[in-house]
C-alpha positions, 0 to 999 in steps of 0.5 A, a space after each residue: 500500500 502507498 502511504 505517501 500519496 500526498 508527496 507523489 509526483 502527480 500531486 505535486 504536478 497538479 498543485 503546481 500547474 492546476 492550482 490544486 492545494 498541495 500537502 499541508 504541513 502538519 495535516 499531511 503528517 497525520 498517522 497513516 492509520 488515521 487517514 486510512 480510516 477516513 477511506 473505510 466504512 463500517 462494512 469495511 471494518 467488518 471485512 477487516 475483522 475477517 481478514 485479521 482472522 485470515 492473517 492469523 490463520 496464515 501465521 499459524 501455518 494453516 495456509 498453503 505449504 511455504 515455498 521460499 522465494 527465489 531470485 529467479 522468481 523476483 527477476 521474472 516479476 521485475 521483467 514482467 513489471 517492466 514489460 507492463 510499464 513499457 507497454 503503458 508508457 508507449 501508449 502514453 507517448 501519443 502526444 510528444 515533442 516529436 509529434 507536435 514539432 512535426 505537426 507544427 511544421 505542417 507535415 502532419 502527425 501522420 508523417 511520424 509512424 507511431 506518433 500521433 496527436 489525440 484523436 480529434 485534435 490533428 484537424 486543428 494543427 494547421 489552423 491559426 485558431 482553435 475553436 472555442 468551447 468544450 470541444 477543444 479539450 474533449 479530445 484530450 479528455 477522451 484520450 486521458 480516460 482511454 489511457 486510464 482504462 488501459 492502466 487500470 486493466 493491465 495493472 490490475 492483472 499484474 497486481 493479481 499475478 504478483 499476489 499469486 506468487 506471494 501467496 505460494 511463498 512464505 507465511 509472511 508473504 501469504 499474509 501480505 498478499 491476503 491483506 493487499 487483496 482485501 485493501 485493494 477491494 476496499 479502497 478501489 471506489 475511493 481510488 477511482 474517485 480521486 483519479 477521476 478528478 485528474 482530467 477535470 483538473 487538467 481541463 482547468 489548466 487547459 482553460 488557463 493557458 488558452 485564456 492567457 493565449 487569447 489575452 496575449 493575442 488581444 494585446 497585439 496589433 490587429 494586423 499582427 501575423 500568426 504562423 499556422 500551427 504556432 500553438 503547437 510549436 515550442 513556446 506555444 500554449 498547446 505545445 506546453 499543455 500537451 507536455 503537461 498532459 503527458 507528464 500527468 499521465 506518466 505521474 499517474 502511471 507511477 502512482 498506480 504501480 506503487 502497490 505492485 512495486 511495494 509487493 515486489 520489494 517485500 518479496 525481495 526483502 524476504 529473499 535477503 532475510 533468508 540469505 543473511 
């Protein structure tokens, strides 16, 4: 489980770019159990009571036969983690500096294989003005939601696999796997609610940058020329936003992967204890 959510790169990025209040000194340092209790209901407390009994049974040796963890297993888990992370990172690279630079140069996003702007945005690249209203951010939003669904599906499968490996290992790792499975279910709704706020916060940032751009243009002489696609060039507001948009996705990916990384670290620690 992750105990330092408020210090994650995602929270820091949103606090800096979208005006979201960051961690507050003192309040953010409250006991982890106290903060976690605010996420759980009375029904969850009943569930935890059952989990506690399950953990005690595992400690008493009534679980699956203990199999010491091995370096080969850990290496396989790390390889799988990097495969999943790599696959998701490639999906997050749809909006990147190379694609934006290519589109702004008038070549169009299709000129770079595998590099493309969010669906629905490429038609605006060669226009001096983007249309106003909700439609401009809608494509970014849809792409963000698509990527969130990809992360949720692939990371859930990875996490379940890692738990399965731990469940066939020592009693302590079996306990950890059982606790992680229970907590994953109990805080899922809260996690989805919090991560669901990221895209609306990015929309707020989108509007901030667009308004600043419009104010800057309004202050220019009426006959001032603007090169087509200038918004997508380095220094343009859409170029800057696309970078921030992608940074938020990468930061969210790391937040979602932290429970998996924690399980694997525990697996590695168990190996080290047996070596000592």
